[in-house]
Backbone atoms as SQL, in Angstrom:
CREATE TABLE atoms (id INTEGER PRIMARY KEY, chain TEXT, resi INTEGER, resn TEXT, atom TEXT, x REAL, y REAL, z REAL);
INSERT INTO atoms VALUES
  (1, 'A', 1, 'MET', 'N', -31.741, 25.438, -10.794),
  (2, 'A', 1, 'MET', 'CA', -32.614, 24.878, -10.119),
  (3, 'A', 1, 'MET', 'C', -34.285, 25.326, -10.412),
  (4, 'A', 2, 'PRO', 'N', -35.471, 24.794, -10.422),
  (5, 'A', 2, 'PRO', 'CA', -36.746, 25.537, -10.840),
  (6, 'A', 2, 'PRO', 'C', -37.233, 26.507, -9.440),
  (7, 'A', 3, 'ARG', 'N', -38.104, 26.746, -9.664),
  (8, 'A', 3, 'ARG', 'CA', -38.212, 28.134, -8.801),
  (9, 'A', 3, 'ARG', 'C', -39.947, 27.366, -8.053),
  (10, 'A', 4, 'LYS', 'N', -39.290, 26.652, -6.858),
  (11, 'A', 4, 'LYS', 'CA', -40.367, 25.960, -6.407),
  (12, 'A', 4, 'LYS', 'C', -40.779, 26.980, -5.099),
  (13, 'A', 5, 'LYS', 'N', -42.114, 26.476, -4.441),
  (14, 'A', 5, 'LYS', 'CA', -42.693, 27.092, -3.153),
  (15, 'A', 5, 'LYS', 'C', -41.610, 26.343, -1.870),
  (16, 'A', 6, 'HIS', 'N', -41.170, 25.270, -2.489),
  (17, 'A', 6, 'HIS', 'CA', -40.304, 24.471, -1.291),
  (18, 'A', 6, 'HIS', 'C', -39.180, 24.645, -1.067),
  (19, 'A', 7, 'MET', 'N', -38.710, 25.806, -2.106),
  (20, 'A', 7, 'MET', 'CA', -37.097, 25.714, -2.146),
  (21, 'A', 7, 'MET', 'C', -36.563, 26.493, -0.732),
  (22, 'A', 8, 'MET', 'N', -37.386, 27.435, 0.175),
  (23, 'A', 8, 'MET', 'CA', -36.560, 27.820, 1.020),
  (24, 'A', 8, 'MET', 'C', -37.575, 27.446, 2.339),
  (25, 'A', 9, 'GLY', 'N', -38.731, 26.474, 1.875),
  (26, 'A', 9, 'GLY', 'CA', -39.415, 25.926, 2.975),
  (27, 'A', 9, 'GLY', 'C', -39.348, 24.765, 3.920),
  (28, 'A', 10, 'LEU', 'N', -40.417, 24.451, 4.594),
  (29, 'A', 10, 'LEU', 'CA', -40.133, 23.370, 5.601),
  (30, 'A', 10, 'LEU', 'C', -41.257, 21.882, 5.038),
  (31, 'A', 11, 'ILE', 'N', -40.547, 21.188, 5.051),
  (32, 'A', 11, 'ILE', 'CA', -41.306, 19.800, 4.346),
  (33, 'A', 11, 'ILE', 'C', -41.106, 18.654, 5.459),
  (34, 'A', 12, 'PRO', 'N', -42.796, 18.347, 5.750),
  (35, 'A', 12, 'PRO', 'CA', -42.648, 17.612, 6.672),
  (36, 'A', 12, 'PRO', 'C', -41.790, 16.409, 6.397),
  (37, 'A', 13, 'GLY', 'N', -41.640, 15.619, 7.306),
  (38, 'A', 13, 'GLY', 'CA', -40.688, 14.256, 7.146),
  (39, 'A', 13, 'GLY', 'C', -40.560, 13.164, 6.171),
  (40, 'A', 14, 'TYR', 'N', -42.640, 12.945, 6.315),
  (41, 'A', 14, 'TYR', 'CA', -42.936, 11.926, 5.675),
  (42, 'A', 14, 'TYR', 'C', -42.910, 12.198, 3.936),
  (43, 'A', 15, 'ARG', 'N', -43.496, 13.589, 3.906),
  (44, 'A', 15, 'ARG', 'CA', -43.617, 14.469, 2.579),
  (45, 'A', 15, 'ARG', 'C', -42.011, 14.148, 1.815),
  (46, 'A', 16, 'LEU', 'N', -40.942, 14.420, 2.553),
  (47, 'A', 16, 'LEU', 'CA', -39.837, 14.510, 2.017),
  (48, 'A', 16, 'LEU', 'C', -39.237, 12.713, 1.354),
  (49, 'A', 17, 'LYS', 'N', -39.233, 11.976, 2.567),
  (50, 'A', 17, 'LYS', 'CA', -39.435, 10.796, 1.944),
  (51, 'A', 17, 'LYS', 'C', -39.887, 10.044, 0.751),
  (52, 'A', 18, 'LYS', 'N', -41.018, 10.150, 0.774),
  (53, 'A', 18, 'LYS', 'CA', -41.777, 10.052, -0.479),
  (54, 'A', 18, 'LYS', 'C', -41.156, 10.708, -1.900),
  (55, 'A', 19, 'ALA', 'N', -41.319, 11.999, -1.867),
  (56, 'A', 19, 'ALA', 'CA', -40.370, 12.480, -2.928),
  (57, 'A', 19, 'ALA', 'C', -38.740, 11.979, -3.443),
  (58, 'A', 20, 'MET', 'N', -38.018, 12.043, -1.858),
  (59, 'A', 20, 'MET', 'CA', -36.884, 11.073, -2.493),
  (60, 'A', 20, 'MET', 'C', -37.238, 9.792, -2.904),
  (61, 'A', 21, 'GLU', 'N', -37.865, 8.964, -2.654),
  (62, 'A', 21, 'GLU', 'CA', -38.145, 7.651, -3.089),
  (63, 'A', 21, 'GLU', 'C', -38.648, 7.857, -4.552),
  (64, 'A', 22, 'GLY', 'N', -39.415, 8.801, -4.790),
  (65, 'A', 22, 'GLY', 'CA', -39.546, 8.795, -6.156),
  (66, 'A', 22, 'GLY', 'C', -38.586, 9.774, -7.370),
  (67, 'A', 23, 'GLY', 'N', -38.071, 10.492, -6.513),
  (68, 'A', 23, 'GLY', 'CA', -37.080, 11.580, -7.458),
  (69, 'A', 23, 'GLY', 'C', -35.812, 10.868, -7.575),
  (70, 'A', 24, 'LEU', 'N', -35.406, 10.240, -6.377),
  (71, 'A', 24, 'LEU', 'CA', -33.917, 9.450, -6.500),
  (72, 'A', 24, 'LEU', 'C', -33.665, 8.001, -6.491),
  (73, 'A', 25, 'GLU', 'N', -34.916, 7.234, -7.027),
  (74, 'A', 25, 'GLU', 'CA', -34.913, 6.198, -7.417),
  (75, 'A', 25, 'GLU', 'C', -33.936, 5.513, -8.260),
  (76, 'A', 26, 'ILE', 'N', -33.226, 6.904, -9.078),
  (77, 'A', 26, 'ILE', 'CA', -32.093, 6.083, -9.808),
  (78, 'A', 26, 'ILE', 'C', -30.770, 5.796, -9.351),
  (79, 'A', 27, 'ILE', 'N', -30.782, 5.998, -7.840),
  (80, 'A', 27, 'ILE', 'CA', -29.293, 5.753, -7.429),
  (81, 'A', 27, 'ILE', 'C', -29.620, 4.299, -6.581),
  (82, 'A', 28, 'GLY', 'N', -30.807, 4.128, -6.539),
  (83, 'A', 28, 'GLY', 'CA', -31.161, 2.846, -5.966),
  (84, 'A', 28, 'GLY', 'C', -31.388, 2.019, -4.855),
  (85, 'A', 29, 'PRO', 'N', -32.355, 1.708, -4.602),
  (86, 'A', 29, 'PRO', 'CA', -32.864, 0.816, -3.114),
  (87, 'A', 29, 'PRO', 'C', -31.783, 1.061, -1.880),
  (88, 'A', 30, 'ALA', 'N', -30.478, 0.379, -2.451),
  (89, 'A', 30, 'ALA', 'CA', -29.653, 0.196, -1.212),
  (90, 'A', 30, 'ALA', 'C', -29.156, 1.975, -1.081),
  (91, 'A', 31, 'ALA', 'N', -28.422, 2.181, -2.168),
  (92, 'A', 31, 'ALA', 'CA', -27.976, 3.632, -1.723),
  (93, 'A', 31, 'ALA', 'C', -29.035, 4.551, -0.705),
  (94, 'A', 32, 'LEU', 'N', -30.329, 4.651, -1.709),
  (95, 'A', 32, 'LEU', 'CA', -31.451, 5.213, -1.019),
  (96, 'A', 32, 'LEU', 'C', -31.570, 5.005, 0.801),
  (97, 'A', 33, 'GLN', 'N', -31.476, 3.981, 0.954),
  (98, 'A', 33, 'GLN', 'CA', -31.850, 3.556, 2.400),
  (99, 'A', 33, 'GLN', 'C', -30.904, 4.149, 3.035),
  (100, 'A', 34, 'GLY', 'N', -29.383, 3.935, 2.829),
  (101, 'A', 34, 'GLY', 'CA', -28.089, 4.585, 3.362),
  (102, 'A', 34, 'GLY', 'C', -27.840, 6.037, 3.524),
  (103, 'A', 35, 'VAL', 'N', -28.972, 6.652, 2.231),
  (104, 'A', 35, 'VAL', 'CA', -29.086, 8.232, 2.477),
  (105, 'A', 35, 'VAL', 'C', -30.282, 8.649, 3.631),
  (106, 'A', 36, 'PHE', 'N', -31.448, 7.443, 3.798),
  (107, 'A', 36, 'PHE', 'CA', -32.278, 7.920, 4.770),
  (108, 'A', 36, 'PHE', 'C', -31.751, 7.699, 6.163),
  (109, 'A', 37, 'GLU', 'N', -31.067, 6.467, 6.147),
  (110, 'A', 37, 'GLU', 'CA', -30.179, 6.118, 7.481),
  (111, 'A', 37, 'GLU', 'C', -29.552, 7.717, 7.757),
  (112, 'A', 38, 'ASP', 'N', -28.665, 8.272, 7.163),
  (113, 'A', 38, 'ASP', 'CA', -28.191, 9.249, 7.310),
  (114, 'A', 38, 'ASP', 'C', -28.744, 10.763, 7.737),
  (115, 'A', 39, 'LEU', 'N', -29.600, 10.963, 7.170),
  (116, 'A', 39, 'LEU', 'CA', -30.715, 12.168, 7.319),
  (117, 'A', 39, 'LEU', 'C', -31.219, 11.717, 9.013),
  (118, 'A', 40, 'GLU', 'N', -31.631, 10.329, 8.935),
  (119, 'A', 40, 'GLU', 'CA', -32.266, 10.206, 10.599),
  (120, 'A', 40, 'GLU', 'C', -31.048, 10.452, 11.350),
  (121, 'A', 41, 'ARG', 'N', -29.959, 9.945, 11.280),
  (122, 'A', 41, 'ARG', 'CA', -28.727, 10.090, 11.783),
  (123, 'A', 41, 'ARG', 'C', -28.442, 11.609, 12.409),
  (124, 'A', 42, 'ARG', 'N', -29.053, 12.497, 11.396),
  (125, 'A', 42, 'ARG', 'CA', -28.591, 13.890, 11.377),
  (126, 'A', 42, 'ARG', 'C', -30.334, 14.976, 11.662),
  (127, 'A', 43, 'GLY', 'N', -30.681, 14.144, 12.299),
  (128, 'A', 43, 'GLY', 'CA', -32.136, 15.045, 12.779),
  (129, 'A', 43, 'GLY', 'C', -33.095, 14.844, 12.080),
  (130, 'A', 44, 'ILE', 'N', -33.427, 14.602, 11.028),
  (131, 'A', 44, 'ILE', 'CA', -34.182, 14.716, 10.002),
  (132, 'A', 44, 'ILE', 'C', -35.111, 13.106, 10.066),
  (133, 'A', 45, 'ARG', 'N', -36.407, 13.277, 10.662),
  (134, 'A', 45, 'ARG', 'CA', -37.512, 12.244, 11.152),
  (135, 'A', 45, 'ARG', 'C', -38.623, 12.604, 9.747),
  (136, 'A', 46, 'LEU', 'N', -37.973, 11.308, 9.096),
  (137, 'A', 46, 'LEU', 'CA', -38.285, 11.241, 7.644),
  (138, 'A', 46, 'LEU', 'C', -39.756, 9.884, 8.083),
  (139, 'A', 47, 'SER', 'N', -40.290, 9.536, 9.271),
  (140, 'A', 47, 'SER', 'CA', -41.320, 8.811, 9.401),
  (141, 'A', 47, 'SER', 'C', -42.173, 9.519, 10.470),
  (142, 'A', 48, 'SER', 'N', -41.855, 10.773, 10.218),
  (143, 'A', 48, 'SER', 'CA', -43.321, 11.646, 11.124),
  (144, 'A', 48, 'SER', 'C', -43.517, 13.108, 10.366),
  (145, 'A', 49, 'ASN', 'N', -43.967, 13.684, 11.224),
  (146, 'A', 49, 'ASN', 'CA', -44.893, 15.135, 10.590),
  (147, 'A', 49, 'ASN', 'C', -43.910, 16.410, 10.628),
  (148, 'A', 50, 'ALA', 'N', -42.810, 15.805, 11.248),
  (149, 'A', 50, 'ALA', 'CA', -41.837, 16.979, 11.882),
  (150, 'A', 50, 'ALA', 'C', -41.254, 17.230, 10.669),
  (151, 'A', 51, 'ALA', 'N', -41.041, 19.058, 10.521),
  (152, 'A', 51, 'ALA', 'CA', -40.552, 19.573, 9.374),
  (153, 'A', 51, 'ALA', 'C', -39.234, 19.608, 9.263),
  (154, 'A', 52, 'CYS', 'N', -38.570, 19.856, 8.086),
  (155, 'A', 52, 'CYS', 'CA', -37.287, 20.029, 7.913),
  (156, 'A', 52, 'CYS', 'C', -36.995, 20.570, 7.061),
  (157, 'A', 53, 'SER', 'N', -35.971, 21.984, 6.899),
  (158, 'A', 53, 'SER', 'CA', -35.706, 22.554, 6.046),
  (159, 'A', 53, 'SER', 'C', -35.328, 22.038, 4.471),
  (160, 'A', 54, 'THR', 'N', -35.489, 22.629, 3.461),
  (161, 'A', 54, 'THR', 'CA', -34.583, 22.334, 2.511),
  (162, 'A', 54, 'THR', 'C', -33.279, 22.738, 2.403),
  (163, 'A', 55, 'GLU', 'N', -33.240, 23.735, 3.126),
  (164, 'A', 55, 'GLU', 'CA', -31.273, 24.465, 3.351),
  (165, 'A', 55, 'GLU', 'C', -31.034, 22.801, 3.573),
  (166, 'A', 56, 'GLN', 'N', -31.405, 22.400, 4.828),
  (167, 'A', 56, 'GLN', 'CA', -30.759, 21.195, 5.929),
  (168, 'A', 56, 'GLN', 'C', -30.514, 20.027, 5.128),
  (169, 'A', 57, 'VAL', 'N', -31.730, 19.725, 4.249),
  (170, 'A', 57, 'VAL', 'CA', -31.261, 18.839, 3.421),
  (171, 'A', 57, 'VAL', 'C', -30.737, 18.801, 2.093),
  (172, 'A', 58, 'ASN', 'N', -30.610, 19.955, 1.998),
  (173, 'A', 58, 'ASN', 'CA', -29.424, 20.358, 0.867),
  (174, 'A', 58, 'ASN', 'C', -27.995, 20.068, 1.390),
  (175, 'A', 59, 'ALA', 'N', -27.954, 20.727, 2.065),
  (176, 'A', 59, 'ALA', 'CA', -26.831, 20.809, 3.125),
  (177, 'A', 59, 'ALA', 'C', -26.276, 19.198, 3.215),
  (178, 'A', 60, 'ILE', 'N', -27.097, 18.566, 3.685),
  (179, 'A', 60, 'ILE', 'CA', -26.319, 17.191, 3.842),
  (180, 'A', 60, 'ILE', 'C', -26.375, 16.166, 2.872),
  (181, 'A', 61, 'LEU', 'N', -26.917, 16.580, 1.659),
  (182, 'A', 61, 'LEU', 'CA', -26.849, 15.901, 0.333),
  (183, 'A', 61, 'LEU', 'C', -25.599, 16.439, -0.121),
  (184, 'A', 62, 'ALA', 'N', -25.280, 17.760, -0.252),
  (185, 'A', 62, 'ALA', 'CA', -23.812, 18.053, -0.750),
  (186, 'A', 62, 'ALA', 'C', -22.947, 17.535, -0.033),
  (187, 'A', 63, 'ASP', 'N', -23.093, 17.236, 1.799),
  (188, 'A', 63, 'ASP', 'CA', -21.877, 16.515, 2.263),
  (189, 'A', 63, 'ASP', 'C', -21.794, 15.378, 1.824),
  (190, 'A', 64, 'ILE', 'N', -22.696, 14.375, 1.452),
  (191, 'A', 64, 'ILE', 'CA', -22.575, 12.835, 1.311),
  (192, 'A', 64, 'ILE', 'C', -22.065, 12.990, -0.264),
  (193, 'A', 65, 'PHE', 'N', -22.698, 13.899, -0.968),
  (194, 'A', 65, 'PHE', 'CA', -22.415, 13.749, -2.684),
  (195, 'A', 65, 'PHE', 'C', -21.686, 14.785, -3.018),
  (196, 'A', 66, 'GLY', 'N', -21.757, 15.499, -2.729),
  (197, 'A', 66, 'GLY', 'CA', -20.904, 17.166, -3.438),
  (198, 'A', 66, 'GLY', 'C', -21.954, 17.832, -3.813),
  (199, 'A', 67, 'GLU', 'N', -21.455, 18.940, -3.936),
  (200, 'A', 67, 'GLU', 'CA', -22.420, 20.351, -4.639),
  (201, 'A', 67, 'GLU', 'C', -23.267, 19.922, -6.063),
  (202, 'A', 68, 'ASP', 'N', -22.574, 19.780, -6.858),
  (203, 'A', 68, 'ASP', 'CA', -23.360, 19.526, -7.531),
  (204, 'A', 68, 'ASP', 'C', -24.489, 18.154, -7.883),
  (205, 'A', 69, 'ALA', 'N', -23.718, 17.131, -7.450),
  (206, 'A', 69, 'ALA', 'CA', -24.946, 16.170, -7.335),
  (207, 'A', 69, 'ALA', 'C', -25.888, 16.545, -6.653),
  (208, 'A', 70, 'SER', 'N', -25.835, 17.170, -5.219),
  (209, 'A', 70, 'SER', 'CA', -26.782, 17.620, -4.429),
  (210, 'A', 70, 'SER', 'C', -28.177, 18.694, -5.320),
  (211, 'A', 71, 'LYS', 'N', -27.550, 19.241, -6.174),
  (212, 'A', 71, 'LYS', 'CA', -28.153, 20.380, -6.379),
  (213, 'A', 71, 'LYS', 'C', -29.107, 19.643, -7.940),
  (214, 'A', 72, 'LEU', 'N', -28.872, 18.500, -8.185),
  (215, 'A', 72, 'LEU', 'CA', -29.507, 17.580, -9.279),
  (216, 'A', 72, 'LEU', 'C', -30.778, 17.212, -8.224),
  (217, 'A', 73, 'MET', 'N', -30.178, 16.446, -7.090),
  (218, 'A', 73, 'MET', 'CA', -31.201, 15.502, -6.307),
  (219, 'A', 73, 'MET', 'C', -31.972, 16.503, -6.171),
  (220, 'A', 74, 'MET', 'N', -31.661, 17.492, -5.465),
  (221, 'A', 74, 'MET', 'CA', -32.567, 18.543, -4.783),
  (222, 'A', 74, 'MET', 'C', -33.670, 18.528, -6.173),
  (223, 'A', 75, 'THR', 'N', -33.258, 19.028, -7.133),
  (224, 'A', 75, 'THR', 'CA', -34.214, 19.638, -8.329),
  (225, 'A', 75, 'THR', 'C', -34.932, 18.254, -8.534),
  (226, 'A', 76, 'ARG', 'N', -34.737, 17.148, -8.527),
  (227, 'A', 76, 'ARG', 'CA', -35.472, 16.200, -8.660),
  (228, 'A', 76, 'ARG', 'C', -36.595, 15.776, -7.197),
  (229, 'A', 77, 'ILE', 'N', -36.339, 16.446, -6.185),
  (230, 'A', 77, 'ILE', 'CA', -36.958, 15.938, -5.036),
  (231, 'A', 77, 'ILE', 'C', -37.820, 17.194, -5.121),
  (232, 'A', 78, 'TYR', 'N', -37.423, 18.512, -5.789),
  (233, 'A', 78, 'TYR', 'CA', -38.079, 19.412, -6.047),
  (234, 'A', 78, 'TYR', 'C', -39.963, 19.398, -6.819),
  (235, 'A', 79, 'ARG', 'N', -39.192, 18.616, -8.000),
  (236, 'A', 79, 'ARG', 'CA', -40.181, 18.123, -9.013),
  (237, 'A', 79, 'ARG', 'C', -41.350, 17.411, -8.385),
  (238, 'A', 80, 'GLU', 'N', -40.998, 16.397, -7.725),
  (239, 'A', 80, 'GLU', 'CA', -41.895, 15.108, -7.157),
  (240, 'A', 80, 'GLU', 'C', -42.831, 15.709, -6.064),
  (241, 'A', 81, 'LEU', 'N', -42.447, 16.984, -5.181),
  (242, 'A', 81, 'LEU', 'CA', -42.866, 17.979, -4.506),
  (243, 'A', 81, 'LEU', 'C', -43.960, 18.612, -4.657),
  (244, 'A', 82, 'GLU', 'N', -44.028, 18.954, -6.012),
  (245, 'A', 82, 'GLU', 'CA', -44.680, 19.134, -6.567),
  (246, 'A', 82, 'GLU', 'C', -45.687, 18.844, -7.721),
  (247, 'A', 83, 'SER', 'N', -45.302, 17.408, -7.914),
  (248, 'A', 83, 'SER', 'CA', -46.338, 16.701, -8.507),
  (249, 'A', 83, 'SER', 'C', -47.551, 16.000, -7.713),
  (250, 'A', 84, 'ASP', 'N', -46.818, 16.249, -6.425),
  (251, 'A', 84, 'ASP', 'CA', -47.082, 15.458, -4.911),
  (252, 'A', 84, 'ASP', 'C', -48.874, 16.044, -4.873);
């Protein structure tokens, strides 16, 4: 995983959603919508300025997809955040 300032930081929900839309487009819109719904159920507010930790997001993705896939997804999310 790249060394990024976001790796252990907090990300506003709206920025996370935007980064996920760009970085995880490969999983398709239906799957991405399902991930968004799961994140919301677990307390990540994607349509607000409320911040969540990258550790929390990684843990949720690992729960859904497993450790290896979540690492790849987080790397793609970090890249999107850095390009924003």
